[in-house]
N, C-alpha and C positions, 0 to 999 in steps of 0.2 A: 482408412484405419478401421479395424474390426472392433465392434462393440459386442460384449457378451452379456446376456441377461443374467441377473443375479439368481443364484440358486436359493430357493426358499428352504431347502433341506440342509444346506451346508452350515457347519459350525454349530455352536451351542445356541439354544433358544435365547431370544432377546426381546425386549419390549420394543414394539414397533414405534419408531419416531413419528411425531405428529406431522412432520414435513412429508412423510410418505403418503398421507391421505390425499394430498393435492399435487403429487408429483409423479412423473414417469421416471423410473429408476433405471439407470444404465451403469454398468461397471466396466472399467478398463484397468487392468493391472491392479494396483493398490488403491485406485480412486473409485469412489462411488459418486455418481453425478445425479442430482435431483433436478429434473427438468420441470420448471414451473412457469406459470403465467403471472407476470408481475402485475400487481394492481396499480402501481404507480412507478414511473421511471425517475422523475425529478424529485429530489428530496431536499428540504431546506437545510442549509448549512450556515455556519457562523458568518461566512463570507460568500454570499450568493447561494448556489445550488450544488448538488452532487448527483451523480448517476453511477451506478455500479452494476455491470452485467453479471458479476459473480459474487457470491457470498461464501466465505471460506477461502483458504489459499494453500495450495500444495507446496509453497515455498517454506512453510512450517516455521516461520520466525517465532522464536520463543516469546518475544516481547509484544507481539501484535496486539494493539489496544482495542480491536473490534471483536475479539474472540467471544465476548459475552453474548452477542446476538445469537450465536448458535444454540444457546440454552433455550431460547424461546421457540426453537424448532423441534425440541425434544432430543437434541444432540448435545454432546459435551463440548466444552470450550478448549479442550486439549487436543487429543488425537483426532477426534471427529472434525474439528475445525481444519486440521491439516489434510484430512483424507476424504471428507464428505463435502462435496462442493455443490452449492445451489446455483443452477444455471437458469437465468431468467430469459427464456428463449424468445419471448415477444418484446424484448426491451427496445428494439429499434422502432417498432410500430408505436409502442406507448410513448417513446421519447418524441417522435415526430408530432403526435397528437398534442402532447403537453407543451412542447415548445410553441405551438400555435396558439394556445389558450392560457397557459399558466406562466410562461416565462416572462420576466419583467425587465430583461436587459442585463441582469446581474451575471457575473462570471460563473462558469460551471466547472466543478472538479470531477474528474473521471477516475474511478478505481479506488474508492475509499474502503469498501467492504471486503475487498480481496483483489489481488493484482489482476488488472484487466487483461494483461498479456501473459498470465500464467499458462502452463502447458495445455489446459483444456481449450484455450482460445484457438489453438491450432486445429481443433476439431470443429468447434461451433462457429468460429469466424464471425463473432458478433461485432467486433470493434470497427471493421470497415463501415458498417451501417451506422454505428454510433457517430463516428467521425463525420460521415457524410451528412447526417441529420443536423449536427451542430453547425457544420460549415454552411449548409443551405439556409439555416435560420439566422446566420450571422452572429452566432453566439461566441464570445470569447471563452476558451476553455483550456484547461491544463490537465494533462494525463500524468498520473503518478504511477511509476512502475520500477521494478528492478530487472525486468526481463528484456533480453535482446530480441525477442520475437517482435517487438515494436518496429524493428527495422523493416519488416514486411510491409508496413503501412507508412513508411517514411514519405513516399510520394503524396499520399493522401493528406498527411499532416502538413506537408510543405505547401499544399494548395489551399489550406485553410488559413486565411489571414489572421484569425484570432487564436490560433493554436500555439501552445507551448507544452513542453514536457519537463517534468521534474523526475530525476533518477535518484533513488535513495542510496546514498553511500555514507553510512554513519562512521565507518572506520575502515582502515586498509589492512588490518591484521587478519590474514586469512585463517589463522588458527582459531581465532575467535569466531569468524564467520562460519566455519565448518560446524560449530556446535550450537550457535544461536540462530543461524540462517541456513540450515542444512540443504534446503531445496533451492536456494538462490544462487545466481551466478557469482563468481568471485568479484572482488572489488576491481581487479584489473579489467575484467570483461565489462563491467559497468562503466568504468572510466573511458574505455574505448568506445562504448555506446554513446556516451556524452559527446565525444569528439565526432563520431560518425553522424549523429543527428544534426549537430550544428553544421557539419559539412554538407548535409542535405538541405540546409536552409530552414531547419526546424529549431527555434530557440530552445535550448536545453540547459536547465539549471540543475543544481544538486541540493537535495535535502539531506543535511548531515543529521540524520535522525534514525533511531534514537541514540544519543550519546549515553553509554552505559556507565553509571557511577562506579568508580573503583576498578573498572575493567578497561574502558577505552577513553578515559578522561584525563590522562596525564598530559602535561604540556607537549611532550614529544609526539604523542599519538595525535593530538589535535592538530599540531602544526603539520605533521606528515599528511594528514587527510586533506587539510585545506590546500596545501601546496600542490598535491596531486590533482585535486579538483580544478585548480587554476591552470595547471599544465594541460589538462584535458580540454580547456576552453569553456568551462562552465560559465554561463552568462549571469548566474546568480548563485548564492549559497545561503541557505536558511538552516540554522542550527535548532535542534530541539532535544531536550533531555528526556530520557525514558519516563513514560507515564505508566502507572500500574492500576488501572481501573479493575473492578471485579471481573473475573474471567482470566484476564492477562496476569493479574497479581498472583493468583494461586499457581498457575502454570509456570510462571517465571521463577517465583520464589522456591518452588519445589526443585526446579533445576539448580538454583543457586545453592540450596541446602545440600544437594548431592555433589556438586562440582566445586563449590567455593564456600564451605560451611563457615569459615572464619569471617566472611563478609555479611552474614545474615543479620547480626546485631546492628551493624552500621546501617544496613538498609532499613531496619526497623526504625532507626532514628531519622533517617532521611524521609521516609514515607509514612511516618506515624500519623500524619494528619489526613491522609487520603491518597488519591490517585497521583497527585503531583508531588515531586520532590520538594524539599525545603526551599522556599523562595530565594534565600541567600545563596544557596548552592547553585540554583538555576541561573541566577544573575551572574555569578562568578564565571561559570563555565561558558554560557552563551556570550558573555562579554569578551572572553578570551577569543572565542571563535570569530566573532564579528570584527574584532580588532585585527586578527590575522587575515581575514578575508579582505578587509579594507586595504591592506598592504598590496594586494593583488588587484585592486579595483573591483572587487566583487561585493555585492550586497543583495538583499532580497528583491530589489526592483531594478537591477542593472540591465535595462532593455531600452531600445529606442522608442518602442511603443509598449508601455507597461502592461504586463500580463499578471494574472493572479498566481504567482509562483510560490508564495509563502504557504506553508502547511496550514490547512484549516483546523479549527478546533473540532474535537470529537463530539458528536451528538448521537442520540438514539436514532436507529435506522428503521425504516419500514421493513418488516420482515420479508415480504415477498415483493 
């Protein structure tokens, strides 16, 4: 694949983002990639550790809760998050070193700061090394993704005894997907991905996340998504309601104001206390989903050997 150096004379003048001071910048199509040297690979998470080869994500999901981190790089949490991707080119070397001295046996989540199998992974190919490092260290790990590119590494994942995958399928309405997840594969393709990974011997569950209040939370919509996840052979299902921390909040609500202005006031009521929706609403929706999942024998830990398939809580990330 050919990479073109960015032209310094093209387009209107702009303030140089802070990230460019420590990055090699490469452009391909509509994506700008900032190649950086990660200071740390393993980052503390609410449940164990996390590792992210990429920051930012070309899948451009309107609701992505980690958008805010782009602001600390001199980039915006909206269009820049979708089109300016930080690539941590030394992530495998750093991960191997830290697994040897920092890792305490707790599970590792892969791909929190940006889908680790988004399109640029086809160029940089960082994930085979990440998977190999985790396998060799004996670390239990879960990869979170929406991308079918993960099938490229199905053999590597199947060979790692502690590996699992969670595919995010929050709803099966493709009309909604086209506007809130414009760069992601359709729900049908992700459901087929779940089946294929399990067929390869890679335990694969579904993160039903995020459920969008007033848009994808009707009983019929919830039931359809759970049923299709079960039909695809998902080994687990974890629901999560939309979170709107700073960065994601402004970007998502601007879209809501444009597309669904009648819902803005209700969102103000649901999210008046901060990033999380009203606790009563959350309990009601997640309770419905868990009850539906139980009918199909699915739960957050439905595995012969439990893996950390539940979604981790969001924390501040190391910038590079």
